[in-house]
N, C-alpha and C positions, 0 to 999 in steps of 0.2 A: 464762510472761513473761519474759522474755530482758532479761538489766541496760540498760537503756540509760546509765551514767556508769560511769567506771571504775573497780576501785576502790586505793585509796587502798596499801592493805595491800602488793599486789604492786611487781614491785620499777620494772616499766616505767609505773603507775601513780604510783607518789609520783614520779619521775625527769620524769615528766611535766607533773606540779603543781606543783611545788618548784624541780625541776631544769633546766628551760631554761630561757635567756634574758627570750627571749616572757615569759612569767611572774614574772620576778623583784617587782616584787609584788603576785603571792602570796608569795613568801616571806618575803616587808620583813612583811608586814600580820603574818603572821599570828606569826613573832620577836616584831614588839613586842607584840604582842600579850601572849604569852606572859614576854616578861622583864620587862611594864612601869613596875615599878617599881624598873628598875635603870638604863632609858636607850635610847632611841630613836632605829632605825637610820633613819638618812637616805640612803647606799648601801651597796650591794653589789656584792661583785667573783668570781665562780665561779674556786675557783683547781681547782689539777690535783689529783685526787681519792687516787692514790697514791702510798703516799711510804710508803720503805728507810727500816731501820737506817742508823747512821755504820760498818757497815763492810759488807761482802758475806754477812758472817754473821748479820748481823741478821733478824729475821724481818721483814717485809711486811707496810702497814695500807695496805686500801684501805677510805675512808670512801663513805657515801652520798652525800652535799652537805657540801663543802665552803665557807668562804668566809668572805671578810675586806668589814670594811667598811672607812668611810672612815677610821679611829684607828690602822687597823693591826688590831684585837681581830679572832681570832677564831669561826667556828663550824662545829661538826662538828652538822653534822644526820643523826643513823640512825636508818632503822626496823628493828623487829625481828619477824618474823609469829612465832618461836617460843621457847619456854623457850629458855635457856639454861645450864648450872650455874654457871659464871661469866663472867655475863654483867655485871654490874658491876666485876669484874677487867679485863675485855675492854671497858670503857668508858671506868678509868681509865689505860689502859695507850698507845691511843687517843689520849687527850691530852695523854701524852709527846712524839708528835711537833711537833704544834706551838708548844708548849713549847721546844726542840731547835733548830724550825728556825729562834729567833730567837739565834740565837748569834752576834756578831758576830770577823769576824777582828780580832786584837791587843786592842789594852785593848776595855774593853768594862765597863760596871756593872754589868753583869747584871738592866738594867731592864725587863719583861717587859710584854708585853701581854696583854687576858683573855682566853684561850682559853673556851668554850663549849659545853660539848659535849650536845649535848641528844638524847632518845632516847625514840623515838614506840614502844609497845611493845606486843602485839599480846596481850598473856599479864599476868598480875601476878606481882609475889614474890610467895614463901611465905610470908618474914617478916611481908609487907606489910598479907598480905591482907585481915586478921580490921580493921581499920577503912574499910576501903574508900578506901585514897588515890588519887586522881586521877592529883596533879600534885606533885612533891618535889622541892624545891631541896636542893639541897645544896652545899657550903664548905667547909673550911677550921676548925674554933672552934676554940677554946678554952675547952677542957672543963668547966675551973675558972670563966671571967667569965661563962664563956652567951653569948659573942659571937663575932660570926666574926673571924678571924683574919689570915685573907688573904684579900681581895677578889675575888684577880686570878684563880679558876680555880672553873669554875660548873658544877654538872651537873646537871642538869633530866631527870627520868624520866615519865614519863607512862604509863600503866595506863589503857589503854582500854577493857578489860573494866568497870573500877572505874566509868567513866560510862556511868552511866543515864539519865539525864536525858532528859523527851520535849519533842520543837519545840514543846509548852506550857510547857513549863520552862525554856525560855537564855532568863537574864535579862540577863549580857554580851556584849559582842562574841565574850571568850576560849571559852564557852561555844557558841556558833556556829561555835568552831573548831572546838571537837570533836568539834561533833556533824555535821559535814561531812567532815571521817575519818577519823569512824566507822560512819558511814551512808551514805555516798555513792552505793555501790555498790548502794543497797537501794530508792535512790526513783528516782523517776518523772517527776521536775519537780522546781524553785524553788519552796521552800516557803517562802509569802507573808512568814513570819517573818524570810525571808534578804540578802529582796529590798534592794541592796544594791550599790554600782558591785563593789565585791569582788566579792562574790559570785557575781554576776552572769556575771565574766568570768571566774571559777570554775570554774560550770557549763557554762559553753563551751564551755571545751578539754576537758572534762574531757568530753562528750558523742561514746561513740562513733562517733555516725553524720555523724558529721568527720572520724573520721580515715582516712589513706591505707591502699589493700590496705596496703604495709609495715609502716605505726604498729599496724592490726590484726591480722596476721600477730603481733608482737614481743611485745600486750599478751595473745594468747590464750596466746601458750608462755609466759610469763609470771604468766598465771591459771595455767595449769593446773601450774606448779612450784608455788605456792603450791597450791592445793588438794590436791596432794600431800601435799608437807611436813604440813598441817596434819593432814589425817585419817589419817596417820602418828604423827601425837603422837596427836592423839586417840585414836584407836585404843591405844595401847602405851601411853596413858596408864593406860584404862578396865582393862583388858588385867592393867599391875602393882597394881593399886590388889585388883581382886578376887581377882591372888593372894597380894596381903598380905594382905586380909583371911580368906581359905578354909586359910593357915597359920595369922594369930593365931587362929584360931578349933579346930583342930585341937589345938595347944597346951595353950593354954586358960592360958600361965603366957606372965613378962616376954622370959622366953629367946620362946619358939617366936614373938612376937608381931615381935618383932627379926628373928629370923629371916626371919619369912615378909613384912617388909619388904625384905629385903635382895634375897631371890629376883626378889623386886614389883619393887625394881629391875632385876635381871638380867633379868630375864622381857619387859621396857619396853626394856633397850636393845637385845636380840636381836631385839621387834616393830619397832621403829622400823629396828632397820638393813634386816633383811627387805621390810617394807611401801617404805622410802627406795628400795631396791637395786630391788627391782618396777617403782617408780613411774618410774625412767629414773634417777635420782641417780648422778653418780659416786660412786667410790668418795672420794676427795677431800675433794667438799661432805659426808658421809652420817661421815664424823670429826670433822668440825668441826660437825656439828648435833649428836652425839653425845657429844663429847667423848670420845676415843678414838684409837687410832692409828690410820693405813692399815693397818699388819697385821693390827689387832684388829680391822677389820673383815671382810679378805680371811681370819682365820680362820674366826671368823661364818657368813660366804658359805662358803665349802670345808666347815664340817661340816652346814652347809644344805642340800651341794650345789646351789647358786645359780652355783657362778664351776667 
């Protein structure tokens, strides 16, 4: 059976649900549930999502969604489909752009508006997988006093694979939001437990049968990219683990296990580059995903006779 609703983890699906002016109420409702103990958002404005550094040599940041509320507070909302080695570093780097853009000409007392970086992840952090954390709220903390030192910089990470509640186990509205984000594309109708004005609107907007031919084509292209990328990483992860275990068994020593893991990681990179290139991804995108240089990607492809 074909999907009835859009996959939120595709670029198109994410922006269809949360990034269109028509659906701004959906984004506001989600953020209000996520940040319930901090504030109530009554108005949002979509802002330009591409940001450059202060000089021509600075790197560029492109946010999935960038918004501002009526108090001037900034919200970066990102969807991340596959594990990235330095994703925490990236999210912190991204938060610097809304901070720097608040600088004023002339005399300025450095007073800042709050910045929120929200990342919806289709993977889990290795260091947090054991406790099955779903939502992590992170702020600058005074480690001695164990209290927030600065409350205007907030990072929220949603590790969606750790959310395992079924429809019958949904208790809060936020539970329902997480359930929809993770499972929307697998559903064939609006569950009775989710029947309210917001989710009825969301399911209506997400129904593929309502898309224009242009929207359907764009979504299919986005879905293919998502599936190819996910399949490449799943394959690389499995082969990397097998290689590491095999090397560890052969050596039978700590040194052997370390070498096995290292070779497994190298094999994972090699496999990911090959699969992603065959799937049609550009060298630039592959380099970003695997976290190596474009020259390194080209060397691998030439060595494998793919370029």
